[in-house]
C-alpha positions, 0 to 999 in steps of 0.5 A: 410570896410565901418564900419571901415571908420565910426565914430560909437561909437561901434567900439571904444571898443577893442575886444581883451582884453575885455575892459569894457569902450571905447578906445580913440585910436583903430587899425586894420590891413589892411592885416589881414582877418577881423581883429577886432579893437584892442587897442595898446597893443593887436594889437602889441601882435597879430602881433608877427608873422606878424611884418611888417603888416601895421595897421591903427589908429583911434581916435575920434578927428581925425575922420578917419583911419591913416596909422601906422607902428607897429614899432611906436607902440613898435613892436620889431622883435626878431630873432633867433630860440628858439622854439617860445620863445623870446630871451633876449640875444644880442650883439648889442641890438635893431637895427633900420633897413629899411625894403622893402616889398610888403607893402612898405618901413618902419622902424623896430626895430630888436633884433638880437639873441646873443646866442652862438650855440654849444660853438661857436660865435653867428650867423651872423646878415645876416644869422638871417635875411635870416632865417626869409625871409629878404635879407640883403643889406650888409653882415656886420651890415645890416641896410637895408633888402628886403623881399624875396617876394618883390625880387620875385615880381620884378623878375616876373614883370621885366621878364614879363613887363620889368619894371625897378628897379627904377620904381618898387621902386617908386611904393613901395615908393608911396605905402608907402606914396602917398601924400609925396613920398619923405618922404620915405627912398630912397633904390634904390641903395641897391635894385639894388645890392640885386636883382642882387645877388638874381637873380644869386642865383635863377639861381644857385638853378635851376641848383643845382650849388654851387655859386662861381666866377669860374663856369664851362662853360654852368653850369647855362644854360638851355639846349634845351631838344629836340635838339640832345645831345650825350649819352642823347637823340639820337639813339645809331647808330647816329655815323654810319648813312649814309650821307642821314640820318645824318639830323636825328641827326643834330643840327639846329642852327641860328645866328643873331644880335640885335642892340637894345641890345646896351649900352651907353658909360659909365665909369666902373670898369675894375676889376668888373666881371659878376656873371655869368662869362662864365657859362650862355648864354654869351661867357666867358668874359675873353676869348672874351677880349683875343680873340679880343685883338689878332684879327686885327681891323674889316673892312667892307668887300665887298659883292658879294650879296647885301649891308647888314646893318649887315655887317657894311653898317649902323650907330651904336652908343654906347660902345656896338652897339648890341648883336650877339647870337646863338640859337636853330633854331627849338625850340628857345632856347638860346644856352650856351656861344653863345652871344658876344657884338658887337662894330660895325656891325656883324663882322666875328670875333665876329660871328666866336667866338660865333660859336666856344664858343656856339657849343662846346657841339655839335662838335661831331655830324656829321652834323650841319644845320646853319641859318644866315641872311647873310650866303652867305657872312659869309660862303665864307671864314669861314674855312680859318678864323677858321684855322687862329684862331686855329693856333693863340690860339691852341698850343701843343694840348692845347687851350689858351681859357678857354671856347674853346677846340675843333676847328674842325667843323662837316659838315655844311649845310648853309642856309638863313632864309625864311623871309630874303631870298627875300633880297638876289640875285636869286642865293643866294635864290636858293643855301641857301634856306631852301625850298630845304635843305634835312631834313629841313622840315618846319624849317624857320631859323628865331628863333632869330627874335622871341627871339628878339621880346621878348627882344627888350624892354629889351634894354631900360633897359640894355643900361643904365647899366654897362657892368657887370650888362648888361650881367647878366640881359640879362642872367637872361632874356634868362634863364627865356625864356628857362625855360618857353619853357622847361615847354611848351615842357613838357606840349605839349608832355604830351598832345600829348601822352594822346590824342594818348593813348585815340585814341588807346583804342577807339572802333570807329572813333566817340569815338576817336573824342569825347575823343580827344575833351575831352582831348583838353578841 
Protein backbone atom coordinates (compact mmCIF):
# COMPACT_ATOMS: atom_id res chain seq x y z
CA UNK A 1 0.00 0.00 0.00
CA UNK A 2 2.80 2.41 0.83
CA UNK A 3 4.44 1.63 -2.51
CA UNK A 4 1.25 2.64 -4.28
CA UNK A 5 1.26 5.97 -2.49
CA UNK A 6 4.90 6.65 -3.34
CA UNK A 7 6.13 8.54 -6.38
CA UNK A 8 8.73 6.00 -7.36
CA UNK A 9 9.54 5.86 -11.04
CA UNK A 10 9.35 2.09 -11.06
CA UNK A 11 5.57 2.13 -10.75
CA UNK A 12 5.17 4.36 -13.83
CA UNK A 13 5.33 1.31 -16.08
CA UNK A 14 2.21 -0.63 -17.13
CA UNK A 15 2.61 -4.30 -16.26
CA UNK A 16 -0.32 -5.31 -18.45
CA UNK A 17 0.74 -4.41 -21.97
CA UNK A 18 4.51 -4.60 -21.24
CA UNK A 19 5.12 -1.07 -22.41
CA UNK A 20 8.80 -0.41 -23.08
CA UNK A 21 8.77 3.07 -21.65
CA UNK A 22 7.23 4.79 -18.63
CA UNK A 23 3.57 5.88 -18.76
CA UNK A 24 2.47 9.39 -17.91
CA UNK A 25 -0.68 8.09 -16.18
CA UNK A 26 -1.27 4.81 -14.37
CA UNK A 27 -4.24 3.23 -12.59
CA UNK A 28 -4.76 0.61 -9.92
CA UNK A 29 -7.92 -0.86 -8.42
CA UNK A 30 -8.50 -0.52 -4.70
CA UNK A 31 -11.04 -3.35 -4.84
CA UNK A 32 -8.90 -6.00 -6.56
CA UNK A 33 -6.40 -8.08 -4.63
CA UNK A 34 -2.83 -6.85 -5.29
CA UNK A 35 -3.84 -5.15 -8.49
CA UNK A 36 -0.72 -3.99 -10.39
CA UNK A 37 -0.42 -0.49 -11.90
CA UNK A 38 -1.92 -0.46 -15.41
CA UNK A 39 -2.41 2.00 -18.21
CA UNK A 40 -5.84 3.33 -19.16
CA UNK A 41 -6.51 0.70 -21.84
CA UNK A 42 -5.40 -2.23 -19.71
CA UNK A 43 -7.34 -1.22 -16.57
CA UNK A 44 -10.56 -0.99 -18.61
CA UNK A 45 -9.91 -4.35 -20.30
CA UNK A 46 -9.14 -6.17 -17.04
CA UNK A 47 -12.32 -4.86 -15.39
CA UNK A 48 -14.81 -6.06 -17.97
CA UNK A 49 -16.17 -8.47 -15.34
CA UNK A 50 -16.09 -5.83 -12.57
CA UNK A 51 -17.14 -2.60 -14.29
CA UNK A 52 -18.24 -0.87 -11.09
CA UNK A 53 -14.92 -1.10 -9.26
CA UNK A 54 -13.33 2.16 -8.15
CA UNK A 55 -9.81 2.78 -9.45
CA UNK A 56 -7.19 5.37 -8.56
CA UNK A 57 -5.23 7.46 -11.01
CA UNK A 58 -1.59 8.51 -10.69
CA UNK A 59 0.18 11.22 -12.60
CA UNK A 60 3.75 12.36 -11.98
CA UNK A 61 2.71 16.01 -11.97
CA UNK A 62 -0.01 15.49 -9.38
CA UNK A 63 2.05 13.25 -7.16
CA UNK A 64 -0.81 11.35 -5.46
CA UNK A 65 -3.50 8.81 -6.25
CA UNK A 66 -6.86 10.32 -7.24
CA UNK A 67 -10.19 8.47 -7.14
CA UNK A 68 -11.45 7.72 -10.62
CA UNK A 69 -14.49 5.95 -12.08
CA UNK A 70 -14.12 3.40 -14.84
CA UNK A 71 -16.97 5.04 -16.79
CA UNK A 72 -14.84 8.16 -17.13
CA UNK A 73 -12.10 6.01 -18.66
CA UNK A 74 -14.40 4.67 -21.39
CA UNK A 75 -15.90 1.61 -19.68
CA UNK A 76 -19.25 0.55 -21.19
CA UNK A 77 -21.32 -2.19 -19.51
CA UNK A 78 -22.74 -4.52 -22.16
CA UNK A 79 -25.86 -6.39 -21.05
CA UNK A 80 -27.42 -9.51 -22.52
CA UNK A 81 -26.33 -13.14 -22.43
CA UNK A 82 -24.14 -13.93 -25.42
CA UNK A 83 -21.79 -16.49 -23.94
CA UNK A 84 -19.25 -13.84 -22.96
CA UNK A 85 -19.29 -12.07 -26.33
CA UNK A 86 -20.17 -8.40 -26.65
CA UNK A 87 -23.57 -7.55 -28.15
CA UNK A 88 -23.55 -4.71 -30.66
CA UNK A 89 -27.31 -4.69 -31.29
CA UNK A 90 -29.31 -2.17 -29.30
CA UNK A 91 -32.56 -0.23 -29.43
CA UNK A 92 -31.70 2.82 -27.32
CA UNK A 93 -27.92 3.01 -27.68
CA UNK A 94 -25.60 3.69 -24.75
CA UNK A 95 -27.50 5.06 -21.77
CA UNK A 96 -26.01 6.87 -18.80
CA UNK A 97 -27.46 5.59 -15.53
CA UNK A 98 -26.69 6.22 -11.88
CA UNK A 99 -25.58 3.10 -9.99
CA UNK A 100 -25.50 2.81 -6.18
CA UNK A 101 -23.41 -0.05 -4.82
CA UNK A 102 -21.15 -0.78 -1.87
CA UNK A 103 -18.41 1.37 -3.43
CA UNK A 104 -20.59 4.49 -3.49
CA UNK A 105 -22.64 6.35 -6.10
CA UNK A 106 -21.32 6.56 -9.64
CA UNK A 107 -22.36 7.12 -13.21
CA UNK A 108 -22.13 4.19 -15.62
CA UNK A 109 -22.63 3.80 -19.35
CA UNK A 110 -24.87 0.82 -20.12
CA UNK A 111 -25.46 -0.83 -23.51
CA UNK A 112 -28.81 -2.63 -23.39
CA UNK A 113 -29.01 -5.68 -25.65
CA UNK A 114 -31.45 -5.28 -28.55
CA UNK A 115 -31.33 -8.85 -29.86
CA UNK A 116 -34.69 -10.50 -30.39
CA UNK A 117 -35.26 -13.63 -28.35
CA UNK A 118 -37.08 -16.46 -30.19
CA UNK A 119 -38.57 -14.03 -32.76
CA UNK A 120 -39.97 -11.86 -29.97
CA UNK A 121 -39.26 -8.32 -28.85
CA UNK A 122 -35.93 -7.62 -27.12
CA UNK A 123 -35.78 -8.29 -23.41
CA UNK A 124 -36.98 -5.40 -21.24
CA UNK A 125 -34.32 -3.12 -19.80
CA UNK A 126 -35.21 -3.82 -16.17
CA UNK A 127 -34.92 -7.58 -16.75
CA UNK A 128 -31.45 -7.14 -18.23
CA UNK A 129 -30.38 -5.12 -15.18
CA UNK A 130 -31.75 -7.71 -12.77
CA UNK A 131 -29.82 -10.46 -14.56
CA UNK A 132 -26.53 -8.75 -13.67
CA UNK A 133 -27.54 -8.03 -10.06
CA UNK A 134 -28.79 -4.45 -10.43
CA UNK A 135 -32.22 -3.47 -9.07
CA UNK A 136 -33.86 -0.79 -11.28
CA UNK A 137 -35.46 2.19 -9.59
CA UNK A 138 -38.20 2.16 -12.24
CA UNK A 139 -39.47 -0.57 -14.54
CA UNK A 140 -39.66 1.60 -17.66
CA UNK A 141 -36.50 3.18 -19.08
CA UNK A 142 -34.54 2.96 -15.79
CA UNK A 143 -31.89 5.60 -15.20
CA UNK A 144 -31.03 4.60 -11.62
CA UNK A 145 -30.12 1.16 -10.31
CA UNK A 146 -29.05 -0.32 -6.97
CA UNK A 147 -26.85 -3.37 -6.60
CA UNK A 148 -28.40 -6.35 -4.84
CA UNK A 149 -25.45 -6.27 -2.42
CA UNK A 150 -26.27 -2.73 -1.28
CA UNK A 151 -29.95 -3.62 -0.75
CA UNK A 152 -28.97 -6.69 1.29
CA UNK A 153 -26.45 -4.64 3.25
CA UNK A 154 -29.08 -2.05 4.16
CA UNK A 155 -31.55 -4.79 5.12
CA UNK A 156 -29.03 -6.29 7.56
CA UNK A 157 -27.98 -2.90 8.94
CA UNK A 158 -31.57 -1.76 9.45
CA UNK A 159 -32.62 -5.01 11.15
CA UNK A 160 -29.61 -5.18 13.45
CA UNK A 161 -28.80 -1.52 14.08
CA UNK A 162 -32.08 0.26 13.18
CA UNK A 163 -30.20 2.51 10.77
CA UNK A 164 -32.49 4.70 8.68
CA UNK A 165 -32.47 4.78 4.90
CA UNK A 166 -31.39 8.42 4.99
CA UNK A 167 -28.37 7.70 7.19
CA UNK A 168 -27.42 4.72 5.05
CA UNK A 169 -27.57 6.73 1.84
CA UNK A 170 -25.54 9.54 3.43
CA UNK A 171 -22.87 6.96 4.23
CA UNK A 172 -22.82 5.95 0.56
CA UNK A 173 -22.61 9.63 -0.41
CA UNK A 174 -19.65 10.25 1.90
CA UNK A 175 -18.01 7.12 0.57
CA UNK A 176 -18.32 8.60 -2.90
CA UNK A 177 -16.83 11.96 -1.95
CA UNK A 178 -15.91 12.66 1.65
CA UNK A 179 -14.78 16.22 0.89
CA UNK A 180 -17.70 17.43 -1.25
CA UNK A 181 -20.57 15.03 -0.47
CA UNK A 182 -23.15 17.28 -2.13
CA UNK A 183 -21.44 16.68 -5.45
CA UNK A 184 -22.78 13.10 -5.47
CA UNK A 185 -26.18 12.34 -6.98
CA UNK A 186 -29.09 12.34 -4.52
CA UNK A 187 -30.88 9.01 -4.85
CA UNK A 188 -32.57 8.88 -1.43
CA UNK A 189 -36.19 8.84 -2.69
CA UNK A 190 -35.42 6.17 -5.29
CA UNK A 191 -33.69 4.11 -2.60
CA UNK A 192 -36.79 4.23 -0.37
CA UNK A 193 -38.97 2.72 -3.10
CA UNK A 194 -36.37 0.16 -4.19
CA UNK A 195 -35.60 -1.20 -0.72
CA UNK A 196 -39.32 -1.33 0.15
CA UNK A 197 -40.10 -3.55 -2.84
CA UNK A 198 -36.95 -5.62 -2.42
CA UNK A 199 -37.67 -6.53 1.20
CA UNK A 200 -41.22 -7.53 0.27
CA UNK A 201 -39.88 -9.87 -2.42
CA UNK A 202 -37.43 -11.35 0.08
CA UNK A 203 -40.37 -12.24 2.33
CA UNK A 204 -42.18 -13.85 -0.61
CA UNK A 205 -39.05 -15.84 -1.55
CA UNK A 206 -38.67 -17.16 2.00
CA UNK A 207 -42.23 -18.46 2.02
CA UNK A 208 -42.32 -19.58 -1.63
CA UNK A 209 -45.23 -17.24 -2.37
CA UNK A 210 -45.93 -15.58 -5.71
CA UNK A 211 -46.06 -11.80 -5.09
CA UNK A 212 -49.48 -10.29 -5.75
CA UNK A 213 -51.86 -7.68 -4.43
CA UNK A 214 -54.21 -10.23 -2.81
CA UNK A 215 -52.13 -12.64 -0.75
CA UNK A 216 -53.74 -15.22 1.52
CA UNK A 217 -54.11 -14.51 5.24
CA UNK A 218 -50.85 -15.28 7.07
CA UNK A 219 -49.11 -16.54 3.93
CA UNK A 220 -46.00 -14.40 4.60
CA UNK A 221 -45.82 -15.04 8.35
CA UNK A 222 -43.30 -17.39 9.89
CA UNK A 223 -45.14 -19.65 12.36
CA UNK A 224 -43.74 -20.77 15.70
CA UNK A 225 -42.58 -24.40 15.16
CA UNK A 226 -42.98 -25.24 18.85
CA UNK A 227 -46.56 -24.04 19.33
CA UNK A 228 -49.41 -26.51 18.72
CA UNK A 229 -50.64 -26.78 15.13
CA UNK A 230 -53.51 -29.17 14.40
CA UNK A 231 -52.53 -32.05 12.10
CA UNK A 232 -48.89 -30.93 12.13
CA UNK A 233 -47.10 -31.30 15.47
CA UNK A 234 -49.56 -32.34 18.19
CA UNK A 235 -50.68 -35.74 19.42
CA UNK A 236 -53.50 -37.40 17.46
CA UNK A 237 -55.48 -37.81 20.69
CA UNK A 238 -55.54 -34.05 21.38
CA UNK A 239 -59.29 -33.78 20.77
CA UNK A 240 -60.16 -36.54 23.27
CA UNK A 241 -57.95 -35.48 26.17
CA UNK A 242 -59.57 -35.11 29.55
CA UNK A 243 -59.92 -31.59 30.94
CA UNK A 244 -56.98 -31.97 33.33
CA UNK A 245 -54.64 -32.81 30.38
CA UNK A 246 -55.81 -30.23 27.85
CA UNK A 247 -53.00 -27.87 28.82
CA UNK A 248 -50.60 -30.21 26.96
CA UNK A 249 -52.05 -29.01 23.63
CA UNK A 250 -52.98 -25.48 24.70
CA UNK A 251 -51.79 -22.33 22.94
CA UNK A 252 -50.07 -19.88 25.25
CA UNK A 253 -50.43 -16.40 23.83
CA UNK A 254 -49.86 -12.88 25.13
CA UNK A 255 -51.27 -9.46 24.24
CA UNK A 256 -49.64 -6.11 24.88
CA UNK A 257 -49.51 -2.57 23.53
CA UNK A 258 -46.47 -0.50 22.62
CA UNK A 259 -46.86 3.28 22.56
CA UNK A 260 -43.44 3.89 21.02
CA UNK A 261 -44.72 2.49 17.70
CA UNK A 262 -46.71 5.63 17.01
CA UNK A 263 -46.95 7.69 13.84
CA UNK A 264 -47.04 11.41 13.25
CA UNK A 265 -50.12 13.00 11.76
CA UNK A 266 -49.15 13.16 8.09
CA UNK A 267 -51.11 13.34 4.88
CA UNK A 268 -51.27 10.11 2.89
CA UNK A 269 -52.86 8.66 -0.20
CA UNK A 270 -56.00 6.77 0.81
CA UNK A 271 -55.61 4.50 -2.23
CA UNK A 272 -52.08 3.48 -1.23
CA UNK A 273 -51.97 -0.05 0.21
CA UNK A 274 -49.23 -1.99 2.02
CA UNK A 275 -47.50 -4.68 -0.01
CA UNK A 276 -48.06 -7.16 2.84
CA UNK A 277 -51.81 -6.45 3.01
CA UNK A 278 -53.30 -8.97 5.48
CA UNK A 279 -50.62 -11.57 4.75
CA UNK A 280 -48.09 -10.96 7.52
CA UNK A 281 -48.26 -9.80 11.14
CA UNK A 282 -50.79 -6.97 10.89
CA UNK A 283 -54.51 -7.64 10.67
CA UNK A 284 -56.01 -7.11 7.23
CA UNK A 285 -56.14 -3.33 6.80
CA UNK A 286 -59.40 -3.43 4.84
CA UNK A 287 -61.08 -5.49 7.56
CA UNK A 288 -59.75 -3.21 10.31
CA UNK A 289 -61.14 -0.14 8.54
CA UNK A 290 -64.52 -1.82 8.04
CA UNK A 291 -64.57 -3.04 11.65
CA UNK A 292 -63.83 0.30 13.31
CA UNK A 293 -66.27 2.12 11.02
CA UNK A 294 -69.06 -0.03 12.44
CA UNK A 295 -67.96 0.24 16.11
CA UNK A 296 -68.99 3.05 18.46
CA UNK A 297 -66.38 5.65 19.45
CA UNK A 298 -64.05 4.39 22.20
CA UNK A 299 -64.54 5.62 25.74
CA UNK A 300 -62.59 5.28 28.95
CA UNK A 301 -64.12 2.48 31.01
CA UNK A 302 -64.28 2.39 34.78
CA UNK A 303 -61.81 0.02 36.42
CA UNK A 304 -62.56 -2.15 39.46
CA UNK A 305 -58.81 -2.60 39.92
CA UNK A 306 -56.25 0.18 39.48
CA UNK A 307 -56.30 2.91 36.83
CA UNK A 308 -54.01 1.54 34.14
CA UNK A 309 -52.44 3.72 31.45
CA UNK A 310 -53.32 1.08 28.86
CA UNK A 311 -57.03 1.71 29.48
CA UNK A 312 -56.76 5.35 28.39
CA UNK A 313 -55.72 6.93 31.69
CA UNK A 314 -52.73 8.46 29.91
CA UNK A 315 -51.99 11.03 27.21
CA UNK A 316 -51.35 9.87 23.63
CA UNK A 317 -50.44 11.73 20.45
CA UNK A 318 -50.20 11.23 16.69
CA UNK A 319 -52.55 9.78 14.10
CA UNK A 320 -51.46 6.38 15.46
CA UNK A 321 -50.72 6.36 19.19
CA UNK A 322 -49.18 2.89 19.25
CA UNK A 323 -49.51 -0.76 18.36
CA UNK A 324 -51.22 -3.63 20.14
CA UNK A 325 -49.94 -7.03 19.13
CA UNK A 326 -50.40 -10.74 19.75
CA UNK A 327 -47.48 -13.12 20.28
CA UNK A 328 -46.63 -16.61 21.44
CA UNK A 329 -46.16 -16.41 25.22
CA UNK A 330 -43.57 -19.19 25.40
CA UNK A 331 -41.28 -18.63 22.42
CA UNK A 332 -41.81 -14.91 21.61
CA UNK A 333 -43.02 -15.42 18.03
CA UNK A 334 -45.25 -12.66 16.65
CA UNK A 335 -48.47 -14.33 15.48
CA UNK A 336 -49.93 -13.70 12.00
CA UNK A 337 -52.70 -11.13 11.69
CA UNK A 338 -52.26 -10.11 15.33
CA UNK A 339 -51.30 -6.44 15.01
CA UNK A 340 -53.68 -3.46 15.14
CA UNK A 341 -52.92 0.27 15.24
CA UNK A 342 -54.17 2.22 18.24
CA UNK A 343 -55.76 5.65 18.03
CA UNK A 344 -55.82 6.31 21.79
CA UNK A 345 -55.25 3.75 24.54
CA UNK A 346 -55.63 -0.02 24.28
CA UNK A 347 -59.36 0.03 23.57
CA UNK A 348 -61.25 -3.22 23.98
CA UNK A 349 -62.45 -2.97 20.38
CA UNK A 350 -58.86 -3.06 19.08
CA UNK A 351 -57.86 -5.97 21.32
CA UNK A 352 -61.03 -7.90 20.43
CA UNK A 353 -60.26 -7.66 16.74
CA UNK A 354 -56.62 -8.70 17.05
CA UNK A 355 -57.74 -11.71 19.13
CA UNK A 356 -60.20 -12.69 16.40
CA UNK A 357 -57.75 -12.08 13.58
CA UNK A 358 -54.58 -13.42 15.17
CA UNK A 359 -56.01 -16.65 16.62
CA UNK A 360 -57.88 -17.94 13.56
CA UNK A 361 -55.38 -20.80 13.09
CA UNK A 362 -55.89 -22.03 16.67
CA UNK A 363 -59.67 -21.82 17.11
CA UNK A 364 -59.99 -25.64 16.92
CA UNK A 365 -57.89 -26.23 20.04
CA UNK A 366 -59.59 -27.13 23.30
CA UNK A 367 -57.78 -24.62 25.50
CA UNK A 368 -56.07 -21.22 25.26
CA UNK A 369 -53.88 -19.69 27.94
CA UNK A 370 -54.11 -15.92 27.49
CA UNK A 371 -51.75 -13.38 29.10
CA UNK A 372 -52.54 -9.69 29.16
CA UNK A 373 -51.37 -6.93 31.51
CA UNK A 374 -54.97 -5.88 32.26
CA UNK A 375 -56.77 -9.20 31.83
CA UNK A 376 -58.68 -8.60 35.04
CA UNK A 377 -60.54 -5.80 33.21
CA UNK A 378 -60.48 -7.12 29.67
CA UNK A 379 -62.11 -10.46 30.49
CA UNK A 380 -65.07 -8.95 32.39
CA UNK A 381 -67.33 -8.59 29.33
CA UNK A 382 -65.24 -10.36 26.68
CA UNK A 383 -67.86 -12.90 25.59
CA UNK A 384 -70.62 -10.27 25.51
CA UNK A 385 -68.53 -8.09 23.21
CA UNK A 386 -67.66 -11.12 21.08
CA UNK A 387 -71.34 -11.99 20.63
CA UNK A 388 -72.09 -8.41 19.55
CA UNK A 389 -69.25 -8.52 16.98
CA UNK A 390 -70.48 -11.84 15.61
CA UNK A 391 -74.02 -10.52 15.25
CA UNK A 392 -72.74 -7.46 13.39
CA UNK A 393 -70.32 -9.12 10.95
CA UNK A 394 -71.52 -12.72 10.67
CA UNK A 395 -74.72 -13.32 8.73
CA UNK A 396 -76.12 -16.47 7.10
CA UNK A 397 -73.05 -18.61 7.83
CA UNK A 398 -70.76 -16.10 6.13
CA UNK A 399 -68.48 -13.44 7.54
CA UNK A 400 -68.25 -10.00 5.96
CA UNK A 401 -64.64 -9.79 7.19
CA UNK A 402 -62.16 -11.37 4.80
CA UNK A 403 -59.66 -12.46 7.47
CA UNK A 404 -62.10 -13.60 10.19
CA UNK A 405 -64.23 -16.69 9.64
CA UNK A 406 -64.52 -18.24 13.11
CA UNK A 407 -65.95 -16.35 16.06
CA UNK A 408 -66.20 -19.18 18.59
CA UNK A 409 -63.30 -19.16 21.04
CA UNK A 410 -62.24 -22.31 22.92
CA UNK A 411 -62.08 -22.32 26.70
CA UNK A 412 -59.64 -19.61 27.80
CA UNK A 413 -57.66 -19.34 31.03
CA UNK A 414 -56.82 -15.68 31.58
CA UNK A 415 -53.70 -14.55 33.41
CA UNK A 416 -51.61 -11.46 34.09
CA UNK A 417 -47.87 -11.40 33.37
CA UNK A 418 -45.66 -11.90 36.39
CA UNK A 419 -43.90 -8.55 35.98
CA UNK A 420 -47.20 -6.61 35.86
CA UNK A 421 -48.91 -8.69 38.53
CA UNK A 422 -47.75 -6.56 41.53
CA UNK A 423 -49.49 -3.51 39.98
CA UNK A 424 -52.89 -5.18 40.57
CA UNK A 425 -55.01 -5.50 43.68
CA UNK A 426 -54.61 -8.54 45.91
CA UNK A 427 -57.67 -10.40 44.59
CA UNK A 428 -56.45 -9.96 40.99
CA UNK A 429 -52.97 -11.18 41.89
CA UNK A 430 -54.48 -14.36 43.24
CA UNK A 431 -57.07 -15.02 40.53
CA UNK A 432 -54.91 -14.17 37.49
CA UNK A 433 -51.49 -15.36 38.63
CA UNK A 434 -49.38 -17.64 36.43
CA UNK A 435 -47.97 -19.13 39.63
CA UNK A 436 -51.30 -20.83 40.37
CA UNK A 437 -52.32 -21.69 36.81
CA UNK A 438 -52.25 -25.50 36.19
CA UNK A 439 -49.93 -26.44 33.33
CA UNK A 440 -48.32 -22.99 33.05
CA UNK A 441 -44.95 -24.18 34.32
CA UNK A 442 -42.46 -21.30 34.35
CA UNK A 443 -44.29 -19.24 31.72
CA UNK A 444 -44.20 -15.60 32.83
CA UNK A 445 -46.54 -14.12 30.21
CA UNK A 446 -44.16 -11.23 29.47
CA UNK A 447 -43.01 -12.27 25.99
CA UNK A 448 -44.30 -9.03 24.36
CA UNK A 449 -42.11 -6.95 26.64
CA UNK A 450 -39.01 -8.70 25.32
CA UNK A 451 -40.24 -8.15 21.76
CA UNK A 452 -40.82 -4.45 22.47
CA UNK A 453 -37.28 -4.18 23.87
CA UNK A 454 -36.00 -5.05 20.39
CA UNK A 455 -38.49 -2.86 18.49
CA UNK A 456 -38.59 0.29 20.62
CA UNK A 457 -35.86 2.02 18.60
CA UNK A 458 -37.69 0.98 15.43
CA UNK A 459 -40.36 3.49 16.41
CA UNK A 460 -37.92 6.35 15.80
CA UNK A 461 -37.96 5.33 12.13
CA UNK A 462 -41.58 4.27 11.64
CA UNK A 463 -43.16 7.35 13.25
CA UNK A 464 -41.90 9.41 10.30
CA UNK A 465 -43.28 7.02 7.66
CA UNK A 466 -46.54 6.89 5.77
CA UNK A 467 -49.17 4.41 7.05
CA UNK A 468 -48.34 1.94 4.26
CA UNK A 469 -44.57 2.04 4.76
CA UNK A 470 -45.14 2.02 8.54
CA UNK A 471 -46.93 -1.35 8.44
CA UNK A 472 -44.61 -2.98 5.92
CA UNK A 473 -41.47 -1.98 7.83
CA UNK A 474 -42.78 -3.41 11.11
CA UNK A 475 -43.79 -6.58 9.26
CA UNK A 476 -40.28 -6.90 7.82
CA UNK A 477 -38.78 -6.49 11.29
CA UNK A 478 -41.11 -9.01 12.94
CA UNK A 479 -40.45 -11.50 10.15
CA UNK A 480 -36.71 -11.17 10.70
CA UNK A 481 -37.18 -11.76 14.45
CA UNK A 482 -39.30 -14.87 13.83
CA UNK A 483 -36.75 -16.31 11.41
CA UNK A 484 -33.93 -15.82 13.90
CA UNK A 485 -35.94 -17.56 16.62
CA UNK A 486 -36.75 -20.45 14.26
CA UNK A 487 -33.04 -20.93 13.62
CA UNK A 488 -32.22 -20.69 17.35
CA UNK A 489 -34.85 -23.30 18.21
CA UNK A 490 -33.40 -25.65 15.59
CA UNK A 491 -29.82 -25.21 16.83
CA UNK A 492 -30.85 -25.68 20.46
CA UNK A 493 -32.88 -28.81 19.64
CA UNK A 494 -30.01 -30.33 17.66
CA UNK A 495 -27.57 -29.67 20.51
CA UNK A 496 -29.90 -31.24 23.10
CA UNK A 497 -30.41 -34.32 20.93
CA UNK A 498 -26.66 -34.68 20.39
CA UNK A 499 -25.86 -34.37 24.10
CA UNK A 500 -28.59 -36.86 24.96
CA UNK A 501 -27.30 -39.31 22.36
CA UNK A 502 -23.75 -39.08 23.74
CA UNK A 503 -24.97 -39.64 27.31
CA UNK A 504 -26.94 -42.74 26.35
CA UNK A 505 -23.88 -44.40 24.84
CA UNK A 506 -21.45 -43.47 27.62
CA UNK A 507 -20.21 -46.29 29.82
CA UNK A 508 -19.56 -44.34 33.05
CA UNK A 509 -20.77 -41.13 34.74
CA UNK A 510 -17.34 -39.51 34.25
CA UNK A 511 -17.41 -40.29 30.54
CA UNK A 512 -20.92 -38.84 30.27
CA UNK A 513 -19.75 -35.56 31.84
CA UNK A 514 -16.66 -35.45 29.60
CA UNK A 515 -18.61 -36.08 26.40
CA UNK A 516 -21.27 -33.55 27.34
CA UNK A 517 -18.56 -30.95 27.90
CA UNK A 518 -17.00 -31.68 24.49
CA UNK A 519 -20.35 -31.22 22.72
CA UNK A 520 -21.09 -27.94 24.51
CA UNK A 521 -17.66 -26.59 23.55
